[in-house]
TIFILUM-712867 format. One record per atom (N, C-alpha, C): x, y, z. Coordinates in Angstrom, 3 decimals. Example, Ala and Ser with C-alpha at 12.3 -4.5 7.8 and 13.67 -1.06 7.14 Angstrom:
REM residues 2
X / Y / Z
13.190 / -5.690 / 7.800;
12.300 / -4.500 / 7.800;
13.200 / -3.300 / 7.800;
12.850 / -2.250 / 7.080;
13.670 / -1.060 / 7.140;
12.900 / 0.030 / 7.870;
***
This chain:
REM residues 140
X / Y / Z
46.029 / 57.314 / -0.213;
47.236 / 58.036 / 0.122;
48.333 / 57.813 / -0.898;
48.399 / 56.613 / -1.492;
49.531 / 56.266 / -2.334;
49.373 / 56.688 / -3.771;
50.334 / 56.263 / -4.561;
50.418 / 56.649 / -5.960;
49.421 / 55.910 / -6.835;
48.997 / 54.746 / -6.418;
48.072 / 53.946 / -7.218;
47.186 / 53.140 / -6.297;
46.050 / 52.725 / -6.801;
45.161 / 51.895 / -6.007;
45.757 / 50.505 / -5.841;
45.467 / 49.875 / -4.705;
45.972 / 48.545 / -4.398;
45.526 / 47.522 / -5.431;
44.373 / 47.738 / -6.056;
43.858 / 46.766 / -7.009;
44.078 / 47.213 / -8.445;
45.157 / 47.918 / -8.692;
45.501 / 48.378 / -10.031;
45.515 / 47.194 / -10.987;
44.734 / 47.238 / -12.087;
44.635 / 46.075 / -12.979;
45.904 / 45.769 / -13.763;
46.764 / 46.745 / -13.981;
47.951 / 46.497 / -14.794;
49.100 / 45.849 / -14.027;
49.056 / 45.852 / -12.717;
50.107 / 45.228 / -11.913;
49.490 / 44.067 / -11.125;
50.014 / 42.865 / -11.290;
49.461 / 41.714 / -10.573;
49.979 / 41.668 / -9.122;
49.490 / 42.580 / -8.299;
50.007 / 42.725 / -6.935;
49.924 / 41.439 / -6.126;
48.817 / 40.705 / -6.225;
48.697 / 39.468 / -5.448;
49.749 / 38.444 / -5.869;
50.050 / 38.378 / -7.162;
51.097 / 37.474 / -7.646;
52.449 / 37.909 / -7.077;
52.732 / 39.204 / -7.141;
54.015 / 39.694 / -6.623;
54.132 / 39.443 / -5.125;
53.068 / 39.704 / -4.377;
53.101 / 39.469 / -2.926;
53.319 / 37.998 / -2.621;
52.637 / 37.136 / -3.349;
52.759 / 35.693 / -3.137;
54.175 / 35.213 / -3.448;
54.723 / 35.675 / -4.555;
56.083 / 35.266 / -4.934;
57.101 / 35.825 / -3.942;
56.879 / 37.045 / -3.440;
57.778 / 37.621 / -2.426;
57.708 / 36.798 / -1.139;
56.489 / 36.404 / -0.732;
56.356 / 35.570 / 0.472;
57.101 / 34.251 / 0.290;
56.990 / 33.641 / -0.880;
57.692 / 32.386 / -1.143;
59.205 / 32.573 / -1.045;
59.698 / 33.720 / -1.462;
61.141 / 33.982 / -1.414;
61.658 / 34.099 / 0.015;
60.799 / 34.467 / 0.970;
61.271 / 34.532 / 2.360;
61.741 / 33.165 / 2.830;
61.172 / 32.095 / 2.268;
61.577 / 30.740 / 2.636;
62.980 / 30.413 / 2.135;
63.448 / 31.128 / 1.133;
64.789 / 30.907 / 0.597;
65.825 / 31.826 / 1.248;
65.349 / 32.754 / 2.037;
66.215 / 33.719 / 2.701;
67.276 / 33.021 / 3.550;
68.439 / 33.641 / 3.633;
69.505 / 33.157 / 4.505;
69.717 / 34.235 / 5.566;
69.087 / 34.047 / 6.723;
69.111 / 35.069 / 7.770;
69.393 / 34.461 / 9.145;
70.525 / 33.743 / 9.292;
70.798 / 33.084 / 10.569;
71.170 / 34.050 / 11.703;
71.521 / 35.287 / 11.384;
71.992 / 36.219 / 12.411;
70.881 / 37.124 / 12.916;
70.125 / 37.731 / 12.032;
69.049 / 38.618 / 12.462;
67.742 / 37.871 / 12.635;
67.561 / 36.784 / 11.888;
66.291 / 36.067 / 11.918;
65.209 / 36.756 / 11.098;
65.544 / 37.873 / 10.473;
64.572 / 38.611 / 9.668;
64.688 / 38.131 / 8.231;
63.688 / 37.374 / 7.806;
63.671 / 36.827 / 6.453;
62.899 / 37.788 / 5.558;
63.493 / 38.163 / 4.431;
62.863 / 39.117 / 3.528;
62.867 / 38.542 / 2.116;
61.732 / 38.673 / 1.442;
61.615 / 38.261 / 0.054;
61.086 / 39.409 / -0.773;
61.453 / 39.447 / -2.041;
61.002 / 40.509 / -2.942;
60.655 / 39.900 / -4.288;
59.642 / 40.467 / -4.917;
59.282 / 40.078 / -6.280;
58.903 / 41.346 / -7.021;
59.395 / 41.460 / -8.232;
59.115 / 42.643 / -9.039;
58.733 / 42.241 / -10.447;
58.162 / 43.193 / -11.151;
57.810 / 42.964 / -12.546;
58.547 / 43.998 / -13.388;
59.088 / 43.537 / -14.504;
59.855 / 44.412 / -15.378;
58.963 / 45.005 / -16.457;
59.543 / 45.921 / -17.229;
58.778 / 46.574 / -18.285;
58.376 / 45.622 / -19.401;
59.014 / 44.444 / -19.476;
58.582 / 43.458 / -20.480;
57.646 / 42.400 / -19.893;
57.230 / 42.586 / -18.630;
56.281 / 41.677 / -17.984;
56.911 / 40.505 / -17.258;
58.228 / 40.401 / -17.275;
58.905 / 39.319 / -16.552;
58.831 / 39.564 / -15.054;
58.690 / 38.483 / -14.295;
58.726 / 38.575 / -12.835;
60.108 / 38.144 / -12.379;
60.723 / 38.950 / -11.510;
62.026 / 38.641 / -10.939;
61.892 / 38.593 / -9.433;
62.765 / 37.810 / -8.791;
62.658 / 37.595 / -7.347;
64.013 / 37.726 / -6.681;
63.988 / 37.951 / -5.381;
65.206 / 37.985 / -4.596;
64.890 / 37.761 / -3.131;
65.916 / 37.394 / -2.360;
65.773 / 37.255 / -0.917;
67.039 / 37.790 / -0.265;
66.939 / 38.106 / 1.015;
68.125 / 38.610 / 1.701;
69.088 / 37.467 / 2.001;
70.381 / 37.811 / 1.982;
71.444 / 36.856 / 2.250;
72.407 / 37.518 / 3.229;
72.398 / 37.026 / 4.470;
73.265 / 37.601 / 5.495;
74.647 / 36.960 / 5.462;
75.555 / 37.548 / 6.231;
76.921 / 37.072 / 6.329;
77.384 / 37.310 / 7.752;
78.252 / 36.463 / 8.260;
78.754 / 36.628 / 9.620;
79.407 / 37.989 / 9.817;
79.887 / 38.586 / 8.755;
80.500 / 39.900 / 8.821;
79.459 / 41.010 / 8.802;
78.215 / 40.681 / 9.018;
77.046 / 41.545 / 9.092;
76.969 / 42.633 / 8.023;
77.926 / 43.497 / 7.916;
77.858 / 44.622 / 6.991;
77.926 / 44.248 / 5.522;
78.290 / 43.012 / 5.201;
78.398 / 42.654 / 3.792;
77.250 / 41.768 / 3.309;
76.236 / 41.591 / 4.116;
75.056 / 40.868 / 3.656;
74.349 / 41.694 / 2.587;
73.463 / 41.055 / 1.822;
72.724 / 41.782 / 0.792;
71.234 / 41.634 / 1.007;
70.545 / 42.714 / 0.721;
69.098 / 42.764 / 0.886;
68.399 / 42.072 / -0.281;
67.155 / 41.689 / -0.058;
66.355 / 41.018 / -1.078;
66.229 / 41.876 / -2.338;
66.046 / 43.181 / -2.164;
65.861 / 44.069 / -3.301;
67.109 / 44.139 / -4.174;
68.270 / 44.159 / -3.545;
69.533 / 44.193 / -4.294;
69.706 / 42.878 / -5.051;
69.418 / 41.760 / -4.401;
69.529 / 40.468 / -5.072;
68.522 / 40.345 / -6.205;
67.330 / 40.906 / -6.044;
66.327 / 40.919 / -7.113;
66.874 / 41.672 / -8.326;
67.473 / 42.826 / -8.100;
68.033 / 43.611 / -9.213;
69.151 / 42.845 / -9.907;
69.976 / 42.164 / -9.121;
71.032 / 41.355 / -9.713;
70.466 / 40.231 / -10.562;
69.412 / 39.581 / -10.074;
68.770 / 38.513 / -10.847;
68.172 / 39.074 / -12.132;
67.573 / 40.259 / -12.041;
66.975 / 40.881 / -13.221;
68.049 / 41.180 / -14.273;
69.122 / 41.819 / -13.866;
70.191 / 42.163 / -14.801;
70.813 / 40.891 / -15.380;
70.979 / 39.874 / -14.543;
71.569 / 38.619 / -14.989;
70.736 / 37.872 / -16.019;
69.449 / 38.181 / -16.070;
68.580 / 37.529 / -17.058;
68.227 / 38.467 / -18.205;
68.923 / 39.610 / -18.289;
68.743 / 40.518 / -19.415;
67.779 / 41.653 / -19.178;
67.135 / 41.703 / -18.014;
66.213 / 42.796 / -17.712;
66.963 / 44.046 / -17.296;
66.311 / 45.184 / -17.431;
66.965 / 46.440 / -17.061;
66.056 / 47.412 / -16.311;
64.726 / 47.225 / -16.375;
63.855 / 48.245 / -15.802;
62.679 / 47.624 / -15.038;
62.622 / 47.881 / -13.734;
61.510 / 47.443 / -12.891;
60.367 / 48.437 / -12.982;
59.137 / 47.953 / -12.952;
57.981 / 48.848 / -12.922;
57.179 / 48.718 / -11.642;
57.266 / 47.558 / -10.958;
56.518 / 47.361 / -9.717;
57.273 / 46.381 / -8.834;
57.099 / 46.533 / -7.509;
57.861 / 45.742 / -6.554;
57.045 / 45.495 / -5.294;
57.075 / 44.256 / -4.817;
56.513 / 43.907 / -3.508;
57.638 / 43.327 / -2.668;
57.768 / 43.786 / -1.434;
58.777 / 43.286 / -0.508;
58.044 / 42.914 / 0.771;
58.282 / 41.685 / 1.263;
57.610 / 41.240 / 2.475;
58.619 / 40.653 / 3.450;
58.246 / 40.683 / 4.723;
59.039 / 40.045 / 5.764;
58.561 / 38.604 / 5.910;
59.238 / 37.850 / 6.739;
58.903 / 36.448 / 6.939;
57.491 / 36.203 / 7.421;
56.860 / 37.214 / 8.037;
55.474 / 37.058 / 8.481;
54.478 / 37.307 / 7.360;
54.989 / 37.643 / 6.169;
54.127 / 37.869 / 5.015;
53.645 / 39.288 / 4.841;
53.928 / 40.155 / 5.796;
53.486 / 41.552 / 5.720;
54.481 / 42.386 / 4.925;
53.990 / 43.416 / 4.216;
54.902 / 44.301 / 3.480;
55.929 / 44.933 / 4.410;
57.139 / 45.090 / 3.886;
58.197 / 45.779 / 4.619;
58.807 / 46.795 / 3.655;
59.020 / 48.001 / 4.129;
59.525 / 49.085 / 3.275;
61.020 / 48.893 / 3.026;
61.465 / 49.099 / 1.784;
62.905 / 48.997 / 1.503;
63.702 / 49.999 / 2.340;
64.873 / 49.559 / 2.786;
65.744 / 50.453 / 3.553;
66.278 / 51.558 / 2.631;
66.938 / 52.532 / 3.193;
67.458 / 53.650 / 2.413;
68.439 / 53.217 / 1.339;
69.329 / 52.315 / 1.663;
70.292 / 51.807 / 0.673;
69.564 / 51.154 / -0.485;
68.554 / 50.359 / -0.171;
67.803 / 49.683 / -1.228;
66.998 / 50.671 / -2.062;
66.463 / 51.700 / -1.447;
65.732 / 52.717 / -2.214;
66.649 / 53.335 / -3.262;
67.860 / 53.661 / -2.848;
68.830 / 54.238 / -3.784;
69.185 / 53.229 / -4.865;
69.386 / 51.977 / -4.487;
69.729 / 50.933 / -5.445;
68.589 / 50.716 / -6.435;
67.352 / 50.672 / -5.931;
66.183 / 50.477 / -6.785;
65.995 / 51.627 / -7.769;
66.398 / 52.823 / -7.371;
66.264 / 53.977 / -8.264;
67.027 / 53.749 / -9.566;
68.166 / 53.090 / -9.473;
68.978 / 52.803 / -10.663;
68.210 / 51.956 / -11.679;
67.338 / 51.072 / -11.189;
66.667 / 50.110 / -12.063;
65.172 / 50.324 / -12.210;
64.610 / 51.296 / -11.507;
63.178 / 51.544 / -11.616;
62.823 / 53.010 / -11.718;
63.734 / 53.865 / -11.314;
63.466 / 55.292 / -11.347;
62.407 / 55.707 / -10.340;
62.091 / 56.968 / -10.359;
61.151 / 57.534 / -9.387;
59.730 / 57.031 / -9.568;
59.391 / 56.492 / -10.749;
58.024 / 56.021 / -10.999;
57.807 / 54.559 / -10.619;
58.838 / 53.859 / -10.147;
58.688 / 52.474 / -9.713;
57.594 / 52.397 / -8.654;
56.622 / 51.522 / -8.850;
55.536 / 51.335 / -7.885;
55.981 / 50.335 / -6.826;
55.796 / 50.706 / -5.542;
56.238 / 49.872 / -4.432;
55.048 / 49.599 / -3.509;
54.793 / 48.329 / -3.267;
53.741 / 47.904 / -2.343;
54.240 / 48.124 / -0.919;
53.520 / 48.908 / -0.121;
53.927 / 49.180 / 1.254;
52.744 / 48.993 / 2.189;
53.017 / 49.024 / 3.467;
51.936 / 48.943 / 4.450;
51.009 / 50.161 / 4.374;
51.429 / 51.197 / 3.676;
50.636 / 52.421 / 3.513;
49.903 / 52.459 / 2.177;
50.007 / 51.395 / 1.402;
49.425 / 51.350 / 0.070;
50.519 / 51.381 / -0.975;
50.129 / 51.499 / -2.220;
51.092 / 51.538 / -3.322;
51.646 / 52.962 / -3.420;
52.971 / 53.075 / -3.302;
53.651 / 54.370 / -3.394;
54.668 / 54.302 / -4.528;
55.041 / 55.456 / -5.051;
56.137 / 55.478 / -6.015;
57.451 / 55.540 / -5.244;
58.511 / 55.093 / -5.891;
59.824 / 55.191 / -5.275;
60.175 / 56.658 / -5.037;
59.689 / 57.536 / -5.914;
59.917 / 58.966 / -5.724;
59.317 / 59.487 / -4.424;
58.217 / 58.893 / -3.985;
57.635 / 59.279 / -2.695;
58.486 / 58.758 / -1.543;
59.115 / 57.603 / -1.732;
59.959 / 57.026 / -0.689;
61.375 / 57.592 / -0.695;
61.811 / 58.078 / -1.856;
63.162 / 58.630 / -2.017;
63.056 / 59.896 / -2.860;
62.678 / 61.010 / -2.223;
62.362 / 62.212 / -3.003;
63.519 / 62.887 / -3.719;
64.733 / 62.717 / -3.275;
65.869 / 63.389 / -3.919;
66.997 / 62.384 / -4.136;
66.834 / 61.472 / -5.106;
67.833 / 60.418 / -5.304;
69.108 / 60.943 / -5.956;
70.165 / 60.207 / -5.763;
71.422 / 60.428 / -6.466;
71.370 / 59.560 / -7.699;
71.562 / 60.138 / -8.869;
71.403 / 59.373 / -10.103;
72.525 / 59.593 / -11.095;
72.385 / 58.990 / -12.269;
73.404 / 59.092 / -13.310;
73.759 / 60.537 / -13.671;
72.785 / 61.430 / -13.661;
73.075 / 62.837 / -13.982;
73.995 / 63.467 / -12.957;
73.877 / 63.034 / -11.699;
74.742 / 63.569 / -10.652;
76.186 / 63.129 / -10.868;
76.373 / 61.899 / -11.318;
77.719 / 61.405 / -11.582;
78.346 / 62.197 / -12.731;
77.596 / 62.373 / -13.821;
78.107 / 63.120 / -14.973;
78.426 / 64.562 / -14.642;
77.611 / 65.178 / -13.787;
77.812 / 66.577 / -13.427;
79.068 / 66.774 / -12.581;
79.536 / 65.708 / -11.928;
80.667 / 65.831 / -11.025;
81.974 / 65.362 / -11.666;
81.884 / 64.772 / -12.841;
83.091 / 64.251 / -13.505;
83.936 / 65.414 / -14.029;
85.192 / 65.183 / -14.105;
86.041 / 66.163 / -14.749;
86.947 / 66.821 / -13.855;
***
């Protein structure tokens, strides 16, 4: 069903899943109890990680995917090619709508995402993203 086979040789999916599961242990989720970890690989082969960080003000917490992108940018990376996101039980969890939009900035529509439905592209999860061209078209 998805964009790529689960055992795609160019993406180390088991490594990404394992690193994402490990990140759930670093999650700060005292309010929802939902621990989320993410691990991605960049176009230069670097692995980046993130976990969710909640806040008592609920609406200002950050998702694992957003923190992963921040870690990537902070270490000089700019482009994700593959991503695994898991919940505290170790099972894949699909990025929320906000995260899909955020991930589009750093991975584009071809970003491969590990999901419970198989490997899908971000374009399949977010078919009509808002992007840099939309900002330029509206300026002025």
